[in-house]
N, C-alpha and C positions, 0 to 999 in steps of 0.2 A: 601132510594136512595141506590143506591148501587154505589162502590167507582170504579173507573177506576183501572183495575190492572195493576200495573208498571213492565215492563220486565228488569231486570237488566241485564248486561254484564259483564264480568272481561275479561278484557284482561291480556295477559302475554309476557311481552317484554322480549327476549332473545337477548342480543348483545353482542360484543367485549370486554374484561374485558377491561377497560381504567386505566392504573396505571403509576405511575412515572416510569422514566428510563433515563440512563445518560451512554454513553460512550464514547470513544475519539479512534483516530488511536494514535498507539503505536511506529510502525514502517513502513515507506516508501519504502524500499527496502529489505522485510525478505526473507530469502534464507536459512531459518532453518526446523525443523521439525514441523508436521503439528500439531503435538501431546501436544508438551509443547515446549513453548518459548524459544528460544536459543538466550542470548543477542549477543553472540559474530558473529550471523549470521544475523545481522541488520547492512544495509550499506546505510541508509537515516534516516532523524528523520522528525518529524511536527516542527513548529516553537515553539522556546523557550523552549523545550524539556529540555536541561540543567536546568534551573530554578526550575525543581520540586522537587531538594532536595535530599540530600544523601538517604533517608530512601527509597525513589521512585526510585530511580536510581543505587541502589547496586543490581546488579544481584543476583539473586537467583537461585538453582539449578533447580525447576519447572517451573520457569519464571513467577511466581505470580507477581513480583513487579511493573510489567507494568499497573496492576489494583490497585495501591496504589492510594486513593484518596487524591487529592491535589487541586481541584477547578480546574482541567483541562479541564472539559468536557465544553461545551459550546452550547448554543442555540442560533442561529442566531433570532434577532437584524439584525447587521450590518452581512454580511457573514463571517465575519473571527475571529478566536479570539484573533487574535491579528493583528497590521497593518504590512503591506507588506513595508521591506524597503531594498531598490536596494543595499546598502552595503553589505547587508546579515550577518549584526551582530544576527539575530535571531538564527544563529547557532556558532558551533566552532570544533574545529580538532576531537574531541570526538564524539561530536553530529553533523556528518554535514548536508546539503541537500543531496539528492537523486542525482544519474548519471544513467539517463536511456539511453540506444542506442535504436533509431528511430527504432519501429516495433519491438520488443523484449519483452518477457513476463517478469512481474512484481510482487508482492503481497505486500499487504496489512498486516498487523497484528493489533488487537485490544484485551483489556478486556473484557468479556462477560457480568462482572455487572448485573446476575442473569436472562439475558432477551433468555432464549433457552426453547423451547417446548420439553420437553424430559420426560424420565419416571421417573426423579427424581422432575420433577416439574410438568406439565400438557400439553394439546396440544394446550391450546390455548392461549398460552404466543404471542402476534401479535409481526409482522416483517414485516409494512406496504411497506417499500421501502429501499433498500440499493445502493447509485449509486455514481458516481466518475464523476465531472466535472473540465473542466480545462479552464485557460487562453488563450488566440491567443499565438502566441510564441513571445518573446522577451516583454512580458508585462511590465510595467512599474508602474502600481499601482494595486490594487484588483479588479476586476471586480464586477460588481453588480450581485445580484443575478439572475436576467433574462439573464445577459451574460453569468456567469455560467453555467447555464443550458442549454443553448444553443449549449454547447461544452461537450455532455455528451462523455465519455472518448472511450466508443464504438464504436463512429459514425465512426471511422476512419475500422471497418468490415462492414458496413453496407452498401447496396446500396441507403438506406434511412435513413436520422438521425431522432433520436427520439426526439421525442415530448417533450418536456420542462416539460410536466404536466402527461407523462407516469410515471405511477408508478407501473404497472401491467406487462407489456411483458419481459419475460426473458431477449431478448435481450439488453434491455436497463438498465439492473442491474449490479451492479459489479459482475465479477465472472460468466455472461452470464446465470446465475439461480434465480429465485425467491423463496422464500420460500409461500409454498401454505397453509393459514390461516387453522387449525385446524389440522395440521398435523404434527409430528414430522419426519422432514425430509434432517434435517440437510445442509440448503442451505439458500441462501442471510447471511444475518448477525448471524445468528444463525450457522452456520460451523464451529462447535467447538466438536472435537469427546471426547476428555476430560471432557467436559462441566460436567457431575457429579461428576468428581473428587473434583471441588469447581469450584459451579456456578458463585462466584464474580467475580473472578481471572484466570478463563481459558481461554486460549488461543483463538480466532477465526482469522480465515483468508479470503484473497477473493484478484482474479488477474485479471490483465488486460492486453492489449495490449498496448506499450507506443505509443505516438504518432510518424506521419510518418514525420515531418519538425524538423529540430533541432533549438533549441533555449531556452530562457531561459524560464520557466512556472510557474503560480501560480494552485495548483490543489485545490480541495475542495472537502473530503468525506461527505457523505450527508446523513444522517441516520434517518429515520423516524419510529421510535417505534409505536407511534399512529400516526393516519393519521392527517398532520398538525400541527405537533409538533418536527419539525427536531432537529437533534444534527448534529455540523459540524465539522470538523479539518481541517484546512487551511496549506498548506505545501508548498516548494518550490523547483522544480527537474529543473536540466540540462540536456536536451536533445540532442546527441550528433549522429555524422552518425553512423551506425552498422558499429562493427569493431573499432570503437576510443575509447571507454569507459569501463566499468568494466564485461561488458560480458553480456550473458544473465540471468534473475534472474529466478524465480520460488521457490516454496516450495518443501520439500525434504519429504520421509518418507511414509509409509501405515497408513492411519486413524486405530486406535485401541480405539474402543468407550468402555469407562468406563459404566459399568453396563448396555453394550448394550443399552446405551440411546437414541438412535436412530433407532432402529432397524437394524444396520447394514447399514444404507443408506448414512454414511458420504464418502467421496471422498476427493481426493487430488486435487484440483480444477484446478491447473495447468498443472496436466496431464489430467484429464479428459474433460475441455471445451478447453485448449490451445496446449493440445498434446505434452507435454514437456515431457522428460525423467526421471524426479523425481530427476537429477542430477545438482542443478545449479552450473554454472560456477562459480568458487570464483574469486572477483575484482582482478585486477590486482595491485599485490605488489607495497606498495611505495618504491619509488627508494632508494639506500645507500646512506646513508649524506656523502659528502665530507666536508674534513676539508681544514682549508686553506691552509695546505703546503702538504698534501699528500691524496691519495685516502686511505679510511677506508674500509675495507672487502676485499671479493677476488671477488665479482660480484656486477655488476651494471646493474641498471634499466636506461633506456634512456626515458625520457618522451615527447621529442621534435622528433617524428619520422617524418621523412622527406615524403614527398608525394609522391603517386604511382608515376612513368615516365609511362606514356601511349604511345603508338605507336612507341614503342623501338622495333627494328628489329636486328636477327643478323649480327654483325660487326659495329653497331652505337657505339658512346661513347659519354659518358655525365661525368659530373663532381660531385664527393660527398667532401664536405668539414666541417671540424669539426676544432675547436678552444681548446685549453687548457692552463693552465698555470700549470707550474709543477716545483717543487724545485730540482729536480733531474730526471734524462732520463727514459722516460714510451716509452713502446711499443704498438702500439694500432693495430689492426685486424678489417678491415672493410670487410662484409660479405654481398655481393648484390645477393640477388635470388628472 
């Protein structure tokens, strides 16, 4: 008796590589060069950054200290890597929380930790989504993950808010551009011109426009390397009225790709997507300290700036008052303009 012939089919499954990943935000107001991290151009930090230890905090000329592994990477569970502290004890004078002016552009910085699709790796290093969320103004506790996702930082720029689960639209990504899977495009998390110099610790950056309403905010950087396996970094920031803070941010410099790692596609995100001029405003200098019995130094910065007096016409009068204590005679000139 003839036996039936069995037809065998072989299936080949081709998929995106699934590998381990980790990273974190190192600076929450970065105004330095896009090629190499500059510690003295960082003016805001994530929570408990000061606890990373001397080896990870000691600045190096190439900026690679931001990539030192100290266990700072965090996969939620709870949305944030550490709890909200309303006294802001998660910060100190050396590692303060950021101050943003409403509507101005600012940039985040992070270490690449080997996760870039470039000539020194391959075109199939994933970057599912890189987004930035925030709380409502004057939050007193960390939002839930659903609450964070309802407030994409880019909503301020859009006619219609980003959907909480939108991981594919450019306009919902940090930096307003998404990495295209399978390409070496230097976008999204992978915006790192010097990646091939040091794939572990090279600088990555992404920019955004600050919220329009002043107040105390909680932000969450939310990066998915593999879909459904996010890493997050939470940080606190003060948003003040335009002109009342540390000026506009943004990154400086022109991308100079190591080994033509991305085929010349890297851009300065702040310039390309937000029309900044590539020369971030230096923060207002700290006021000169005043000793108990006399002024020190030759110039002084007053931090309590008077409010703008509106509806003043030629010939109107108003009073300007100030007080001081001095051990000897002093002359003060007040210029009103």
